[in-house]
Chimera marker file (.cmm) of the C-alpha trace (Angstrom):
<marker_set name="trace">
<marker id="1" x="-149.440" y="-72.777" z="16.905" r="1" g="1" b="0" radius="0.5"/>
<marker id="2" x="-147.772" y="-70.007" z="14.916" r="1" g="1" b="0" radius="0.5"/>
<marker id="3" x="-144.321" y="-71.312" z="15.876" r="1" g="1" b="0" radius="0.5"/>
<marker id="4" x="-144.693" y="-74.012" z="13.205" r="1" g="1" b="0" radius="0.5"/>
<marker id="5" x="-144.549" y="-71.211" z="10.638" r="1" g="1" b="0" radius="0.5"/>
<marker id="6" x="-141.125" y="-70.046" z="11.817" r="1" g="1" b="0" radius="0.5"/>
<marker id="7" x="-138.283" y="-71.006" z="9.475" r="1" g="1" b="0" radius="0.5"/>
<marker id="8" x="-134.920" y="-72.050" z="10.843" r="1" g="1" b="0" radius="0.5"/>
<marker id="9" x="-133.268" y="-69.490" z="8.563" r="1" g="1" b="0" radius="0.5"/>
<marker id="10" x="-134.334" y="-66.476" z="6.517" r="1" g="1" b="0" radius="0.5"/>
<marker id="11" x="-132.373" y="-65.196" z="3.517" r="1" g="1" b="0" radius="0.5"/>
<marker id="12" x="-133.024" y="-62.857" z="0.625" r="1" g="1" b="0" radius="0.5"/>
<marker id="13" x="-132.526" y="-65.545" z="-2.014" r="1" g="1" b="0" radius="0.5"/>
<marker id="14" x="-131.117" y="-69.016" z="-2.565" r="1" g="1" b="0" radius="0.5"/>
<marker id="15" x="-127.830" y="-67.339" z="-3.502" r="1" g="1" b="0" radius="0.5"/>
<marker id="16" x="-127.405" y="-66.199" z="0.113" r="1" g="1" b="0" radius="0.5"/>
<marker id="17" x="-127.440" y="-69.743" z="1.516" r="1" g="1" b="0" radius="0.5"/>
<marker id="18" x="-124.053" y="-70.910" z="2.764" r="1" g="1" b="0" radius="0.5"/>
<marker id="19" x="-123.917" y="-74.330" z="1.104" r="1" g="1" b="0" radius="0.5"/>
<marker id="20" x="-120.589" y="-75.274" z="2.663" r="1" g="1" b="0" radius="0.5"/>
<marker id="21" x="-121.970" y="-74.591" z="6.137" r="1" g="1" b="0" radius="0.5"/>
<marker id="22" x="-125.004" y="-76.786" z="5.436" r="1" g="1" b="0" radius="0.5"/>
<marker id="23" x="-122.755" y="-79.575" z="4.170" r="1" g="1" b="0" radius="0.5"/>
<marker id="24" x="-120.558" y="-79.328" z="7.268" r="1" g="1" b="0" radius="0.5"/>
<marker id="25" x="-123.684" y="-79.891" z="9.385" r="1" g="1" b="0" radius="0.5"/>
<marker id="26" x="-124.436" y="-83.141" z="7.561" r="1" g="1" b="0" radius="0.5"/>
<marker id="27" x="-127.023" y="-81.843" z="5.110" r="1" g="1" b="0" radius="0.5"/>
<marker id="28" x="-126.974" y="-83.906" z="1.926" r="1" g="1" b="0" radius="0.5"/>
<marker id="29" x="-130.245" y="-82.995" z="0.245" r="1" g="1" b="0" radius="0.5"/>
<marker id="30" x="-132.341" y="-80.021" z="-0.769" r="1" g="1" b="0" radius="0.5"/>
<marker id="31" x="-136.069" y="-80.015" z="-1.303" r="1" g="1" b="0" radius="0.5"/>
<marker id="32" x="-136.949" y="-76.763" z="-2.991" r="1" g="1" b="0" radius="0.5"/>
<marker id="33" x="-140.061" y="-74.982" z="-4.113" r="1" g="1" b="0" radius="0.5"/>
<marker id="34" x="-140.073" y="-73.599" z="-7.651" r="1" g="1" b="0" radius="0.5"/>
<marker id="35" x="-142.198" y="-70.493" z="-8.168" r="1" g="1" b="0" radius="0.5"/>
<marker id="36" x="-140.849" y="-67.354" z="-6.497" r="1" g="1" b="0" radius="0.5"/>
<marker id="37" x="-138.144" y="-69.419" z="-4.829" r="1" g="1" b="0" radius="0.5"/>
<marker id="38" x="-135.892" y="-70.394" z="-7.741" r="1" g="1" b="0" radius="0.5"/>
<marker id="39" x="-137.377" y="-68.090" z="-10.392" r="1" g="1" b="0" radius="0.5"/>
<marker id="40" x="-140.360" y="-65.766" z="-10.707" r="1" g="1" b="0" radius="0.5"/>
<marker id="41" x="-143.714" y="-67.509" z="-11.031" r="1" g="1" b="0" radius="0.5"/>
<marker id="42" x="-143.945" y="-66.599" z="-14.715" r="1" g="1" b="0" radius="0.5"/>
<marker id="43" x="-140.345" y="-67.378" z="-15.671" r="1" g="1" b="0" radius="0.5"/>
<marker id="44" x="-140.462" y="-70.577" z="-17.736" r="1" g="1" b="0" radius="0.5"/>
<marker id="45" x="-136.781" y="-71.526" z="-17.442" r="1" g="1" b="0" radius="0.5"/>
<marker id="46" x="-133.830" y="-71.195" z="-15.101" r="1" g="1" b="0" radius="0.5"/>
<marker id="47" x="-131.765" y="-68.039" z="-15.333" r="1" g="1" b="0" radius="0.5"/>
<marker id="48" x="-128.021" y="-68.362" z="-16.035" r="1" g="1" b="0" radius="0.5"/>
<marker id="49" x="-127.385" y="-67.315" z="-12.419" r="1" g="1" b="0" radius="0.5"/>
<marker id="50" x="-129.644" y="-70.111" z="-11.149" r="1" g="1" b="0" radius="0.5"/>
<marker id="51" x="-127.989" y="-72.678" z="-13.433" r="1" g="1" b="0" radius="0.5"/>
<marker id="52" x="-124.609" y="-71.684" z="-11.973" r="1" g="1" b="0" radius="0.5"/>
<marker id="53" x="-126.002" y="-71.947" z="-8.419" r="1" g="1" b="0" radius="0.5"/>
<marker id="54" x="-127.456" y="-75.393" z="-9.119" r="1" g="1" b="0" radius="0.5"/>
<marker id="55" x="-124.079" y="-76.489" z="-10.521" r="1" g="1" b="0" radius="0.5"/>
<marker id="56" x="-122.468" y="-75.336" z="-7.266" r="1" g="1" b="0" radius="0.5"/>
<marker id="57" x="-125.148" y="-77.191" z="-5.269" r="1" g="1" b="0" radius="0.5"/>
<marker id="58" x="-124.317" y="-80.395" z="-7.107" r="1" g="1" b="0" radius="0.5"/>
<marker id="59" x="-120.557" y="-79.816" z="-6.855" r="1" g="1" b="0" radius="0.5"/>
<marker id="60" x="-120.869" y="-79.478" z="-3.074" r="1" g="1" b="0" radius="0.5"/>
<marker id="61" x="-122.555" y="-82.889" z="-3.198" r="1" g="1" b="0" radius="0.5"/>
<marker id="62" x="-126.205" y="-82.122" z="-2.571" r="1" g="1" b="0" radius="0.5"/>
<marker id="63" x="-129.071" y="-84.049" z="-4.128" r="1" g="1" b="0" radius="0.5"/>
<marker id="64" x="-131.983" y="-81.826" z="-5.193" r="1" g="1" b="0" radius="0.5"/>
<marker id="65" x="-135.683" y="-82.345" z="-5.793" r="1" g="1" b="0" radius="0.5"/>
<marker id="66" x="-138.271" y="-79.706" z="-6.710" r="1" g="1" b="0" radius="0.5"/>
<marker id="67" x="-141.583" y="-79.977" z="-4.863" r="1" g="1" b="0" radius="0.5"/>
<marker id="68" x="-144.220" y="-77.648" z="-6.284" r="1" g="1" b="0" radius="0.5"/>
<marker id="69" x="-147.943" y="-77.167" z="-5.932" r="1" g="1" b="0" radius="0.5"/>
<marker id="70" x="-147.998" y="-76.100" z="-9.581" r="1" g="1" b="0" radius="0.5"/>
<marker id="71" x="-149.075" y="-78.307" z="-12.499" r="1" g="1" b="0" radius="0.5"/>
<marker id="72" x="-147.031" y="-80.958" z="-14.304" r="1" g="1" b="0" radius="0.5"/>
<marker id="73" x="-146.437" y="-78.907" z="-17.445" r="1" g="1" b="0" radius="0.5"/>
<marker id="74" x="-145.013" y="-75.929" z="-15.543" r="1" g="1" b="0" radius="0.5"/>
<marker id="75" x="-142.768" y="-77.965" z="-13.273" r="1" g="1" b="0" radius="0.5"/>
<marker id="76" x="-141.646" y="-80.470" z="-15.918" r="1" g="1" b="0" radius="0.5"/>
<marker id="77" x="-140.763" y="-77.768" z="-18.460" r="1" g="1" b="0" radius="0.5"/>
<marker id="78" x="-138.593" y="-76.089" z="-15.823" r="1" g="1" b="0" radius="0.5"/>
<marker id="79" x="-137.002" y="-79.157" z="-14.215" r="1" g="1" b="0" radius="0.5"/>
<marker id="80" x="-136.366" y="-81.410" z="-17.236" r="1" g="1" b="0" radius="0.5"/>
<marker id="81" x="-133.662" y="-79.247" z="-18.893" r="1" g="1" b="0" radius="0.5"/>
<marker id="82" x="-131.877" y="-79.107" z="-15.531" r="1" g="1" b="0" radius="0.5"/>
<marker id="83" x="-132.170" y="-82.867" z="-14.983" r="1" g="1" b="0" radius="0.5"/>
<marker id="84" x="-133.789" y="-82.315" z="-11.579" r="1" g="1" b="0" radius="0.5"/>
<marker id="85" x="-136.425" y="-84.743" z="-10.299" r="1" g="1" b="0" radius="0.5"/>
<marker id="86" x="-139.687" y="-83.140" z="-9.228" r="1" g="1" b="0" radius="0.5"/>
<marker id="87" x="-143.101" y="-83.552" z="-7.697" r="1" g="1" b="0" radius="0.5"/>
<marker id="88" x="-145.964" y="-81.489" z="-9.090" r="1" g="1" b="0" radius="0.5"/>
<marker id="89" x="-149.380" y="-80.789" z="-7.533" r="1" g="1" b="0" radius="0.5"/>
<marker id="90" x="-147.681" y="-81.603" z="-4.236" r="1" g="1" b="0" radius="0.5"/>
<marker id="91" x="-150.456" y="-80.270" z="-2.008" r="1" g="1" b="0" radius="0.5"/>
<marker id="92" x="-147.968" y="-78.703" z="0.387" r="1" g="1" b="0" radius="0.5"/>
<marker id="93" x="-148.050" y="-78.513" z="3.380" r="1" g="1" b="0" radius="0.5"/>
<marker id="94" x="-149.335" y="-82.100" z="3.471" r="1" g="1" b="0" radius="0.5"/>
<marker id="95" x="-146.713" y="-84.580" z="4.577" r="1" g="1" b="0" radius="0.5"/>
<marker id="96" x="-147.147" y="-87.040" z="1.706" r="1" g="1" b="0" radius="0.5"/>
<marker id="97" x="-145.202" y="-84.915" z="-0.776" r="1" g="1" b="0" radius="0.5"/>
<marker id="98" x="-142.345" y="-84.383" z="1.665" r="1" g="1" b="0" radius="0.5"/>
<marker id="99" x="-142.162" y="-88.094" z="2.420" r="1" g="1" b="0" radius="0.5"/>
<marker id="100" x="-142.080" y="-88.848" z="-1.291" r="1" g="1" b="0" radius="0.5"/>
<marker id="101" x="-139.356" y="-86.224" z="-1.852" r="1" g="1" b="0" radius="0.5"/>
<marker id="102" x="-137.228" y="-87.729" z="0.935" r="1" g="1" b="0" radius="0.5"/>
<marker id="103" x="-137.667" y="-91.155" z="-0.646" r="1" g="1" b="0" radius="0.5"/>
<marker id="104" x="-136.608" y="-89.744" z="-4.029" r="1" g="1" b="0" radius="0.5"/>
<marker id="105" x="-133.499" y="-88.301" z="-2.402" r="1" g="1" b="0" radius="0.5"/>
<marker id="106" x="-132.847" y="-91.457" z="-0.407" r="1" g="1" b="0" radius="0.5"/>
<marker id="107" x="-132.297" y="-89.321" z="2.688" r="1" g="1" b="0" radius="0.5"/>
<marker id="108" x="-133.689" y="-88.756" z="6.160" r="1" g="1" b="0" radius="0.5"/>
<marker id="109" x="-135.287" y="-85.504" z="7.334" r="1" g="1" b="0" radius="0.5"/>
<marker id="110" x="-132.245" y="-84.569" z="9.447" r="1" g="1" b="0" radius="0.5"/>
<marker id="111" x="-130.065" y="-84.707" z="6.306" r="1" g="1" b="0" radius="0.5"/>
<marker id="112" x="-132.346" y="-82.454" z="4.263" r="1" g="1" b="0" radius="0.5"/>
<marker id="113" x="-133.369" y="-78.807" z="4.032" r="1" g="1" b="0" radius="0.5"/>
<marker id="114" x="-136.558" y="-77.306" z="2.617" r="1" g="1" b="0" radius="0.5"/>
<marker id="115" x="-136.191" y="-74.034" z="0.742" r="1" g="1" b="0" radius="0.5"/>
<marker id="116" x="-139.263" y="-71.988" z="-0.143" r="1" g="1" b="0" radius="0.5"/>
<marker id="117" x="-140.907" y="-68.590" z="-0.212" r="1" g="1" b="0" radius="0.5"/>
<marker id="118" x="-144.137" y="-69.380" z="1.636" r="1" g="1" b="0" radius="0.5"/>
<marker id="119" x="-144.585" y="-69.909" z="5.340" r="1" g="1" b="0" radius="0.5"/>
<marker id="120" x="-148.001" y="-71.560" z="4.914" r="1" g="1" b="0" radius="0.5"/>
<marker id="121" x="-146.809" y="-74.256" z="2.511" r="1" g="1" b="0" radius="0.5"/>
<marker id="122" x="-143.029" y="-74.636" z="2.408" r="1" g="1" b="0" radius="0.5"/>
<marker id="123" x="-142.070" y="-73.778" z="5.987" r="1" g="1" b="0" radius="0.5"/>
<marker id="124" x="-145.071" y="-75.366" z="7.672" r="1" g="1" b="0" radius="0.5"/>
<marker id="125" x="-144.741" y="-78.553" z="5.641" r="1" g="1" b="0" radius="0.5"/>
<marker id="126" x="-140.998" y="-78.753" z="6.159" r="1" g="1" b="0" radius="0.5"/>
<marker id="127" x="-141.244" y="-78.099" z="9.887" r="1" g="1" b="0" radius="0.5"/>
<marker id="128" x="-143.938" y="-80.737" z="10.301" r="1" g="1" b="0" radius="0.5"/>
<marker id="129" x="-141.541" y="-83.275" z="8.753" r="1" g="1" b="0" radius="0.5"/>
<marker id="130" x="-138.561" y="-82.218" z="10.861" r="1" g="1" b="0" radius="0.5"/>
<marker id="131" x="-136.674" y="-80.639" z="7.962" r="1" g="1" b="0" radius="0.5"/>
<marker id="132" x="-134.411" y="-77.636" z="8.397" r="1" g="1" b="0" radius="0.5"/>
<marker id="133" x="-136.437" y="-74.854" z="6.762" r="1" g="1" b="0" radius="0.5"/>
<marker id="134" x="-135.091" y="-71.872" z="4.862" r="1" g="1" b="0" radius="0.5"/>
<marker id="135" x="-137.433" y="-69.038" z="3.884" r="1" g="1" b="0" radius="0.5"/>
<marker id="136" x="-136.489" y="-66.836" z="0.927" r="1" g="1" b="0" radius="0.5"/>
<marker id="137" x="-138.048" y="-63.536" z="-0.072" r="1" g="1" b="0" radius="0.5"/>
<marker id="138" x="-140.415" y="-64.084" z="-3.032" r="1" g="1" b="0" radius="0.5"/>
<marker id="139" x="-138.742" y="-63.182" z="-6.325" r="1" g="1" b="0" radius="0.5"/>
<marker id="140" x="-141.771" y="-61.746" z="-8.103" r="1" g="1" b="0" radius="0.5"/>
<marker id="141" x="-144.769" y="-61.224" z="-5.795" r="1" g="1" b="0" radius="0.5"/>
<marker id="142" x="-146.727" y="-59.432" z="-8.540" r="1" g="1" b="0" radius="0.5"/>
<marker id="143" x="-146.942" y="-62.709" z="-10.493" r="1" g="1" b="0" radius="0.5"/>
<marker id="144" x="-148.497" y="-64.794" z="-7.725" r="1" g="1" b="0" radius="0.5"/>
<marker id="145" x="-151.693" y="-66.751" z="-8.246" r="1" g="1" b="0" radius="0.5"/>
<marker id="146" x="-154.921" y="-66.505" z="-6.276" r="1" g="1" b="0" radius="0.5"/>
<marker id="147" x="-154.132" y="-69.246" z="-3.749" r="1" g="1" b="0" radius="0.5"/>
<marker id="148" x="-150.716" y="-67.778" z="-3.049" r="1" g="1" b="0" radius="0.5"/>
<marker id="149" x="-152.316" y="-64.389" z="-2.450" r="1" g="1" b="0" radius="0.5"/>
<marker id="150" x="-154.640" y="-66.024" z="0.081" r="1" g="1" b="0" radius="0.5"/>
<marker id="151" x="-151.629" y="-67.628" z="1.755" r="1" g="1" b="0" radius="0.5"/>
<marker id="152" x="-149.867" y="-64.242" z="1.876" r="1" g="1" b="0" radius="0.5"/>
<marker id="153" x="-152.829" y="-62.768" z="3.764" r="1" g="1" b="0" radius="0.5"/>
<marker id="154" x="-152.671" y="-65.621" z="6.258" r="1" g="1" b="0" radius="0.5"/>
<marker id="155" x="-148.907" y="-65.087" z="6.555" r="1" g="1" b="0" radius="0.5"/>
<marker id="156" x="-149.410" y="-61.398" z="7.375" r="1" g="1" b="0" radius="0.5"/>
<marker id="157" x="-151.844" y="-62.356" z="10.125" r="1" g="1" b="0" radius="0.5"/>
<marker id="158" x="-149.423" y="-64.957" z="11.521" r="1" g="1" b="0" radius="0.5"/>
<marker id="159" x="-146.478" y="-62.543" z="11.309" r="1" g="1" b="0" radius="0.5"/>
<marker id="160" x="-148.402" y="-59.936" z="13.298" r="1" g="1" b="0" radius="0.5"/>
<marker id="161" x="-148.953" y="-62.510" z="16.053" r="1" g="1" b="0" radius="0.5"/>
<marker id="162" x="-145.341" y="-63.688" z="15.943" r="1" g="1" b="0" radius="0.5"/>
<marker id="163" x="-144.063" y="-60.097" z="16.174" r="1" g="1" b="0" radius="0.5"/>
<marker id="164" x="-146.371" y="-59.416" z="19.111" r="1" g="1" b="0" radius="0.5"/>
<marker id="165" x="-144.909" y="-62.446" z="20.894" r="1" g="1" b="0" radius="0.5"/>
<marker id="166" x="-141.343" y="-61.332" z="20.091" r="1" g="1" b="0" radius="0.5"/>
<marker id="167" x="-140.678" y="-64.280" z="17.780" r="1" g="1" b="0" radius="0.5"/>
<marker id="168" x="-140.206" y="-62.395" z="14.493" r="1" g="1" b="0" radius="0.5"/>
<marker id="169" x="-137.796" y="-59.552" z="13.894" r="1" g="1" b="0" radius="0.5"/>
<marker id="170" x="-137.392" y="-57.908" z="10.505" r="1" g="1" b="0" radius="0.5"/>
<marker id="171" x="-133.698" y="-57.217" z="11.069" r="1" g="1" b="0" radius="0.5"/>
<marker id="172" x="-133.008" y="-60.981" z="11.132" r="1" g="1" b="0" radius="0.5"/>
<marker id="173" x="-133.328" y="-61.171" z="7.331" r="1" g="1" b="0" radius="0.5"/>
<marker id="174" x="-129.878" y="-61.402" z="5.789" r="1" g="1" b="0" radius="0.5"/>
<link id1="1" id2="2" r="1" g="1" b="0" radius="0.2"/>
<link id1="2" id2="3" r="1" g="1" b="0" radius="0.2"/>
<link id1="3" id2="4" r="1" g="1" b="0" radius="0.2"/>
<link id1="4" id2="5" r="1" g="1" b="0" radius="0.2"/>
<link id1="5" id2="6" r="1" g="1" b="0" radius="0.2"/>
<link id1="6" id2="7" r="1" g="1" b="0" radius="0.2"/>
<link id1="7" id2="8" r="1" g="1" b="0" radius="0.2"/>
<link id1="8" id2="9" r="1" g="1" b="0" radius="0.2"/>
<link id1="9" id2="10" r="1" g="1" b="0" radius="0.2"/>
<link id1="10" id2="11" r="1" g="1" b="0" radius="0.2"/>
<link id1="11" id2="12" r="1" g="1" b="0" radius="0.2"/>
<link id1="12" id2="13" r="1" g="1" b="0" radius="0.2"/>
<link id1="13" id2="14" r="1" g="1" b="0" radius="0.2"/>
<link id1="14" id2="15" r="1" g="1" b="0" radius="0.2"/>
<link id1="15" id2="16" r="1" g="1" b="0" radius="0.2"/>
<link id1="16" id2="17" r="1" g="1" b="0" radius="0.2"/>
<link id1="17" id2="18" r="1" g="1" b="0" radius="0.2"/>
<link id1="18" id2="19" r="1" g="1" b="0" radius="0.2"/>
<link id1="19" id2="20" r="1" g="1" b="0" radius="0.2"/>
<link id1="20" id2="21" r="1" g="1" b="0" radius="0.2"/>
<link id1="21" id2="22" r="1" g="1" b="0" radius="0.2"/>
<link id1="22" id2="23" r="1" g="1" b="0" radius="0.2"/>
<link id1="23" id2="24" r="1" g="1" b="0" radius="0.2"/>
<link id1="24" id2="25" r="1" g="1" b="0" radius="0.2"/>
<link id1="25" id2="26" r="1" g="1" b="0" radius="0.2"/>
<link id1="26" id2="27" r="1" g="1" b="0" radius="0.2"/>
<link id1="27" id2="28" r="1" g="1" b="0" radius="0.2"/>
<link id1="28" id2="29" r="1" g="1" b="0" radius="0.2"/>
<link id1="29" id2="30" r="1" g="1" b="0" radius="0.2"/>
<link id1="30" id2="31" r="1" g="1" b="0" radius="0.2"/>
<link id1="31" id2="32" r="1" g="1" b="0" radius="0.2"/>
<link id1="32" id2="33" r="1" g="1" b="0" radius="0.2"/>
<link id1="33" id2="34" r="1" g="1" b="0" radius="0.2"/>
<link id1="34" id2="35" r="1" g="1" b="0" radius="0.2"/>
<link id1="35" id2="36" r="1" g="1" b="0" radius="0.2"/>
<link id1="36" id2="37" r="1" g="1" b="0" radius="0.2"/>
<link id1="37" id2="38" r="1" g="1" b="0" radius="0.2"/>
<link id1="38" id2="39" r="1" g="1" b="0" radius="0.2"/>
<link id1="39" id2="40" r="1" g="1" b="0" radius="0.2"/>
<link id1="40" id2="41" r="1" g="1" b="0" radius="0.2"/>
<link id1="41" id2="42" r="1" g="1" b="0" radius="0.2"/>
<link id1="42" id2="43" r="1" g="1" b="0" radius="0.2"/>
<link id1="43" id2="44" r="1" g="1" b="0" radius="0.2"/>
<link id1="44" id2="45" r="1" g="1" b="0" radius="0.2"/>
<link id1="45" id2="46" r="1" g="1" b="0" radius="0.2"/>
<link id1="46" id2="47" r="1" g="1" b="0" radius="0.2"/>
<link id1="47" id2="48" r="1" g="1" b="0" radius="0.2"/>
<link id1="48" id2="49" r="1" g="1" b="0" radius="0.2"/>
<link id1="49" id2="50" r="1" g="1" b="0" radius="0.2"/>
<link id1="50" id2="51" r="1" g="1" b="0" radius="0.2"/>
<link id1="51" id2="52" r="1" g="1" b="0" radius="0.2"/>
<link id1="52" id2="53" r="1" g="1" b="0" radius="0.2"/>
<link id1="53" id2="54" r="1" g="1" b="0" radius="0.2"/>
<link id1="54" id2="55" r="1" g="1" b="0" radius="0.2"/>
<link id1="55" id2="56" r="1" g="1" b="0" radius="0.2"/>
<link id1="56" id2="57" r="1" g="1" b="0" radius="0.2"/>
<link id1="57" id2="58" r="1" g="1" b="0" radius="0.2"/>
<link id1="58" id2="59" r="1" g="1" b="0" radius="0.2"/>
<link id1="59" id2="60" r="1" g="1" b="0" radius="0.2"/>
<link id1="60" id2="61" r="1" g="1" b="0" radius="0.2"/>
<link id1="61" id2="62" r="1" g="1" b="0" radius="0.2"/>
<link id1="62" id2="63" r="1" g="1" b="0" radius="0.2"/>
<link id1="63" id2="64" r="1" g="1" b="0" radius="0.2"/>
<link id1="64" id2="65" r="1" g="1" b="0" radius="0.2"/>
<link id1="65" id2="66" r="1" g="1" b="0" radius="0.2"/>
<link id1="66" id2="67" r="1" g="1" b="0" radius="0.2"/>
<link id1="67" id2="68" r="1" g="1" b="0" radius="0.2"/>
<link id1="68" id2="69" r="1" g="1" b="0" radius="0.2"/>
<link id1="69" id2="70" r="1" g="1" b="0" radius="0.2"/>
<link id1="70" id2="71" r="1" g="1" b="0" radius="0.2"/>
<link id1="71" id2="72" r="1" g="1" b="0" radius="0.2"/>
<link id1="72" id2="73" r="1" g="1" b="0" radius="0.2"/>
<link id1="73" id2="74" r="1" g="1" b="0" radius="0.2"/>
<link id1="74" id2="75" r="1" g="1" b="0" radius="0.2"/>
<link id1="75" id2="76" r="1" g="1" b="0" radius="0.2"/>
<link id1="76" id2="77" r="1" g="1" b="0" radius="0.2"/>
<link id1="77" id2="78" r="1" g="1" b="0" radius="0.2"/>
<link id1="78" id2="79" r="1" g="1" b="0" radius="0.2"/>
<link id1="79" id2="80" r="1" g="1" b="0" radius="0.2"/>
<link id1="80" id2="81" r="1" g="1" b="0" radius="0.2"/>
<link id1="81" id2="82" r="1" g="1" b="0" radius="0.2"/>
<link id1="82" id2="83" r="1" g="1" b="0" radius="0.2"/>
<link id1="83" id2="84" r="1" g="1" b="0" radius="0.2"/>
<link id1="84" id2="85" r="1" g="1" b="0" radius="0.2"/>
<link id1="85" id2="86" r="1" g="1" b="0" radius="0.2"/>
<link id1="86" id2="87" r="1" g="1" b="0" radius="0.2"/>
<link id1="87" id2="88" r="1" g="1" b="0" radius="0.2"/>
<link id1="88" id2="89" r="1" g="1" b="0" radius="0.2"/>
<link id1="89" id2="90" r="1" g="1" b="0" radius="0.2"/>
<link id1="90" id2="91" r="1" g="1" b="0" radius="0.2"/>
<link id1="91" id2="92" r="1" g="1" b="0" radius="0.2"/>
<link id1="92" id2="93" r="1" g="1" b="0" radius="0.2"/>
<link id1="93" id2="94" r="1" g="1" b="0" radius="0.2"/>
<link id1="94" id2="95" r="1" g="1" b="0" radius="0.2"/>
<link id1="95" id2="96" r="1" g="1" b="0" radius="0.2"/>
<link id1="96" id2="97" r="1" g="1" b="0" radius="0.2"/>
<link id1="97" id2="98" r="1" g="1" b="0" radius="0.2"/>
<link id1="98" id2="99" r="1" g="1" b="0" radius="0.2"/>
<link id1="99" id2="100" r="1" g="1" b="0" radius="0.2"/>
<link id1="100" id2="101" r="1" g="1" b="0" radius="0.2"/>
<link id1="101" id2="102" r="1" g="1" b="0" radius="0.2"/>
<link id1="102" id2="103" r="1" g="1" b="0" radius="0.2"/>
<link id1="103" id2="104" r="1" g="1" b="0" radius="0.2"/>
<link id1="104" id2="105" r="1" g="1" b="0" radius="0.2"/>
<link id1="105" id2="106" r="1" g="1" b="0" radius="0.2"/>
<link id1="106" id2="107" r="1" g="1" b="0" radius="0.2"/>
<link id1="107" id2="108" r="1" g="1" b="0" radius="0.2"/>
<link id1="108" id2="109" r="1" g="1" b="0" radius="0.2"/>
<link id1="109" id2="110" r="1" g="1" b="0" radius="0.2"/>
<link id1="110" id2="111" r="1" g="1" b="0" radius="0.2"/>
<link id1="111" id2="112" r="1" g="1" b="0" radius="0.2"/>
<link id1="112" id2="113" r="1" g="1" b="0" radius="0.2"/>
<link id1="113" id2="114" r="1" g="1" b="0" radius="0.2"/>
<link id1="114" id2="115" r="1" g="1" b="0" radius="0.2"/>
<link id1="115" id2="116" r="1" g="1" b="0" radius="0.2"/>
<link id1="116" id2="117" r="1" g="1" b="0" radius="0.2"/>
<link id1="117" id2="118" r="1" g="1" b="0" radius="0.2"/>
<link id1="118" id2="119" r="1" g="1" b="0" radius="0.2"/>
<link id1="119" id2="120" r="1" g="1" b="0" radius="0.2"/>
<link id1="120" id2="121" r="1" g="1" b="0" radius="0.2"/>
<link id1="121" id2="122" r="1" g="1" b="0" radius="0.2"/>
<link id1="122" id2="123" r="1" g="1" b="0" radius="0.2"/>
<link id1="123" id2="124" r="1" g="1" b="0" radius="0.2"/>
<link id1="124" id2="125" r="1" g="1" b="0" radius="0.2"/>
<link id1="125" id2="126" r="1" g="1" b="0" radius="0.2"/>
<link id1="126" id2="127" r="1" g="1" b="0" radius="0.2"/>
<link id1="127" id2="128" r="1" g="1" b="0" radius="0.2"/>
<link id1="128" id2="129" r="1" g="1" b="0" radius="0.2"/>
<link id1="129" id2="130" r="1" g="1" b="0" radius="0.2"/>
<link id1="130" id2="131" r="1" g="1" b="0" radius="0.2"/>
<link id1="131" id2="132" r="1" g="1" b="0" radius="0.2"/>
<link id1="132" id2="133" r="1" g="1" b="0" radius="0.2"/>
<link id1="133" id2="134" r="1" g="1" b="0" radius="0.2"/>
<link id1="134" id2="135" r="1" g="1" b="0" radius="0.2"/>
<link id1="135" id2="136" r="1" g="1" b="0" radius="0.2"/>
<link id1="136" id2="137" r="1" g="1" b="0" radius="0.2"/>
<link id1="137" id2="138" r="1" g="1" b="0" radius="0.2"/>
<link id1="138" id2="139" r="1" g="1" b="0" radius="0.2"/>
<link id1="139" id2="140" r="1" g="1" b="0" radius="0.2"/>
<link id1="140" id2="141" r="1" g="1" b="0" radius="0.2"/>
<link id1="141" id2="142" r="1" g="1" b="0" radius="0.2"/>
<link id1="142" id2="143" r="1" g="1" b="0" radius="0.2"/>
<link id1="143" id2="144" r="1" g="1" b="0" radius="0.2"/>
<link id1="144" id2="145" r="1" g="1" b="0" radius="0.2"/>
<link id1="145" id2="146" r="1" g="1" b="0" radius="0.2"/>
<link id1="146" id2="147" r="1" g="1" b="0" radius="0.2"/>
<link id1="147" id2="148" r="1" g="1" b="0" radius="0.2"/>
<link id1="148" id2="149" r="1" g="1" b="0" radius="0.2"/>
<link id1="149" id2="150" r="1" g="1" b="0" radius="0.2"/>
<link id1="150" id2="151" r="1" g="1" b="0" radius="0.2"/>
<link id1="151" id2="152" r="1" g="1" b="0" radius="0.2"/>
<link id1="152" id2="153" r="1" g="1" b="0" radius="0.2"/>
<link id1="153" id2="154" r="1" g="1" b="0" radius="0.2"/>
<link id1="154" id2="155" r="1" g="1" b="0" radius="0.2"/>
<link id1="155" id2="156" r="1" g="1" b="0" radius="0.2"/>
<link id1="156" id2="157" r="1" g="1" b="0" radius="0.2"/>
<link id1="157" id2="158" r="1" g="1" b="0" radius="0.2"/>
<link id1="158" id2="159" r="1" g="1" b="0" radius="0.2"/>
<link id1="159" id2="160" r="1" g="1" b="0" radius="0.2"/>
<link id1="160" id2="161" r="1" g="1" b="0" radius="0.2"/>
<link id1="161" id2="162" r="1" g="1" b="0" radius="0.2"/>
<link id1="162" id2="163" r="1" g="1" b="0" radius="0.2"/>
<link id1="163" id2="164" r="1" g="1" b="0" radius="0.2"/>
<link id1="164" id2="165" r="1" g="1" b="0" radius="0.2"/>
<link id1="165" id2="166" r="1" g="1" b="0" radius="0.2"/>
<link id1="166" id2="167" r="1" g="1" b="0" radius="0.2"/>
<link id1="167" id2="168" r="1" g="1" b="0" radius="0.2"/>
<link id1="168" id2="169" r="1" g="1" b="0" radius="0.2"/>
<link id1="169" id2="170" r="1" g="1" b="0" radius="0.2"/>
<link id1="170" id2="171" r="1" g="1" b="0" radius="0.2"/>
<link id1="171" id2="172" r="1" g="1" b="0" radius="0.2"/>
<link id1="172" id2="173" r="1" g="1" b="0" radius="0.2"/>
<link id1="173" id2="174" r="1" g="1" b="0" radius="0.2"/>
</marker_set>
């Protein structure tokens, strides 16, 4: 059961993802979470570093869509200046939002990665859809909302079980 929470890759941040390697494997699309994945949960806009990364993502040829459980105002205010399509109130890890995101990208699951900071929403949802999942370390854990804090508790429980079974090693984080 807990294996569905295991990401295919773990990195410190989106900046540590080897985009060229993903492209060489046939990846053409990125579904990404917003809060604590791209910016801190209370950061209203993209940082200059993130804007540069997103430019590189597009230059490599990836299509991008933001899928967030947050509200329309938050996600729209962030995504609109970047000209990135988005889904808000996505209810991750349900499959409907991932299906819709794939349709928006015009891609299949095997051509797409899911990037996020939560095992219970981003990784579980992505794995259930057959996406390649990439877990990043949360940017600003102190700014997380109540539901995310509940998810973090569940993650700690799951991680303890995964470690006990030899499926999770801290030194794997890049």
